C-alpha positions, 0 to 999 in steps of 0.5 A: 101483720095479718095471718090466716090460721088453720086448726085441725088437730082433732074434730074441729075444723077451724080457720081465722084471719087475725091482725096483730094491730086490729085483732080478729078479722074473722073466724069460722069453726065447723064441729064434727060432733054429730059425725062422731056422736054415734061412736061415743068418741072421735074416730080418727079416719072420719075426722080426717075425712071431714077436715078434707071435705070442709077446709075449702068451703070453710075458707070460702065462707071466711073470705065471704064473711070478711070480704077479705083479699087473701093476698093481703096476709103476711103468712100462714099459721097452722097447728103442727102438733100435737093431735090426731096424725091424720087430721094434722096431716090434712091441715098441714097440707092445706096450709102448705098449699095456701102458703105455696100458692100465695108465696107466703111464709109458713109458721107452725104452732104447737096446739098447747101453746095456742091454748095457753095464749087464748087468754091473751086474745082478751087480756095479756098476762104478766110473766111468769105464770102457771098454765093448766091445760085441760082438754079431751087429749091433755091435762098438763101443768106448765110454768110459762116464763115467757113466750116460747119458754115453758117448763113442764111441771106435771101431766096425766099418767093415763086418761085426760080429764076431757077424755074421762068426761066422754067415757063416763057420758058414754057409760051413762048413755048420755051422748057425745061430747060428754063434757057439756052434757055432764056439766048440764046434768050435774046441776040437777043432781047432788054429789052423793057418791064417794068417788076416789080422787087419784093422786090428789094427795101425792107430792108430785103434780101429775094427774090420773083419771083412769081409776076415777072412771073405773070407779064410776063404771063399778058404781053403775054396775053395782047400784040397781037404782041410781040417778044419772044426775047424781052420778054426773055430779059426783064424778064432776066434783071429783074431777074439779077437786083434782084439778083445783088441788093440783093447781094450788099445789103448783102455785105453792111449789113455784111461789107464782100467784098467776094461774091460766086455765085453758082447754075445752074442760075450762069451759066447765061451769063448776070448774070455773066457779070453784077456781074463782072462789079459790082465787077470791079466798087465796088472793091469786090472779086467775085467767080463764078464756070465755067458753068460745075460746076455751075449745079448739079454735083458730084464733088462738093459733093465729095469736101464737103464730103472730108471736112466733112470726115476730120472732122470725120463726118460720118453717120450710115447706117440707115440714111434716105434721107430728102427732105428739111433740112436747111443748118444751121441745117444740121448734127443734123439729126444723131449727 
């Protein structure tokens, strides 16, 4: 079976054609980074406007690159939740229009579910496993028992890890998006500043990055002379320590030795390095998608859509976008 997948949850306009038998037929992504860069973060209204402007040309590009007849798809999969509501509305409306025009079913996908299954695009993971989803909008730990069976273990109580990267980059005048910039800059510095690791030693599996972000701001204000490279390295080391520590604690708590690390921040080179070191040291299975599949993309939505369609899960044409439906409650919107 073949699906057309649409992803517009934030500031990436993405579309893909995916076959359950042959894998990826084609995928295209249009970044809005230059549009949002002057503001140091995503502006929801601008994001929705760019999605509206780009979706049809992106579909044309996808069909030209693949020489594919759109009539051959079996269904349209799309991101329903979570995300920026204006951006989601644009993508959902586009997916519904395509499905209605072609007379094809609609298959909604949860954005976080898409991220979890991005690793399956390269290699299937045995169940059960733990999933750390770490991105600009999310920092969550889930126990994945099977496809569609998720238990929330813990999440951020304030800023997401990726959001804190963007804010620290803005403090340092480095530009947007902050993650890749800080990752690159930190290689030229040393983690010489002692920054806090909020909640790292707590017994629960929740995260907090607001205090760390504030500590960086106070450091910048206090130090008359500092090297941005050293601040970036110190901040990044703190983030990595928190994420790795909580993930190891989750494995110890659940006694599950398979860990999937996904989301935009999973592309961070230092995070990958430390997780691989810990995997070799402690002997647990580690799965991280390649950087191209770590950030928002439509292939991951397509894969999750295929799995949902196999299970007979479709949605009515009047389904509406939702800004923040928990992953473990997804599906109850229309069933």
